[in-house]
C-alpha positions, 0 to 999 in steps of 0.5 A: 258338339262332337261325339267320338264314341261312334267313330273312334273304335277299338280294333280289338273288340274283346276289350282291354288287358288292364287299365293301363292298356285301356288308357293307352288305347283311349289316348289314341282317340284323344290325340286331336287334343294334344297340344291344347294350351294348359290341357288338364286330365282329371281321373275319377278315383280310384279306377279311373286314375290308372287310365287317366295317367296313361292318357295324360302321359301320352298327350303331355298333359297335366294330371290331377284327380276329381273326387266323386262318390257313387251313392249306392242303393241301401240294399244293393250298393253296386247299383247307383242311385246317384253320386256326389262331387266336390262343391256340394254337387249331388246327382240322383237317378230319376225316381229317387227317392221312391225308386225301389222303396228308397226313402229321403232319409236313406238318401241322406244317410248314404250321402253323409257316409259317402261325403265322409269318404270323399273328404278322407280321399281328398286328404289322402290323395292331395295332402296339402296340394291345392286343386288345379285351376280349371277356369278357361282350360280344356279338361278331359274327365276320365274313368275306367268305364261308364255304366249308369253314368251317375259318377261321371255326370256329377263330375261333369257338373262340378267341372262345368261350375268352374267355367272351363273352356272345353269339357271332354268326357272320356272312357275306354268302354261305356253303355251306349244309352248313357254315353248318349245322355252325357252328350247333352252335358259335355262338349265331346264324348270319347269312348272307343268301345260302346257295345250294344249289349253292355252289361258291366264295365269289368266284362271288357277287361281281362284284369280288373282288380280293385285299384287301391289307395296306394296305387292312386297315390303312387301314380299321382306322385309320379305325375306331380314329380319332375321329369327326372324323378318320374322316369326314376319311379317308372324304372323302379316299378319295372325292376320290381315286376 
């Protein structure tokens, strides 16, 4: 197992301008994977997709999405009590149910609500497009940051079930303790910024607005288009800015 969050460091310790900048910086730490046959980058919607887009472009890799949903605490949705992913995968934090008074019934209610949202996003982002084949491929899972790690852990377990050749977890910033736990699940963990006093992902971005569905759809459309169409879309975006 190779761990890169300790040796691939950011020269700019203040963090990142935005998710696109973070993706370009992250791609520099993943250059050793460029040229892998059938390399696949999977972004975790929504915030992970702009990062993954830049990584896939830099590495010349195929881009797709892997849908997971955080299970927020009933009275504090920002704090993850677990996560769900495709194929019925559910990961719960240690002590759940029971932690902070959370009941099994509440866990099931939150799971049902987030499963409905997962299915909505799958229809919205993918339409009739089939999911990519994972078996035998080198897969890079990308998010915009890793805090509790619940969503990434669910994603890892979804991908592990598909008999991939190699599984890499990558994020621009993460909590050191969480990254260390993910080492036990992935073949490689790549994270250029792992501050010892990590508090929240957003504190390491100067611009960290919410990524909306339209942006995810736009980036996927570019990635799934041919080279000529993709260049045209990028030129149009430049004209608008």
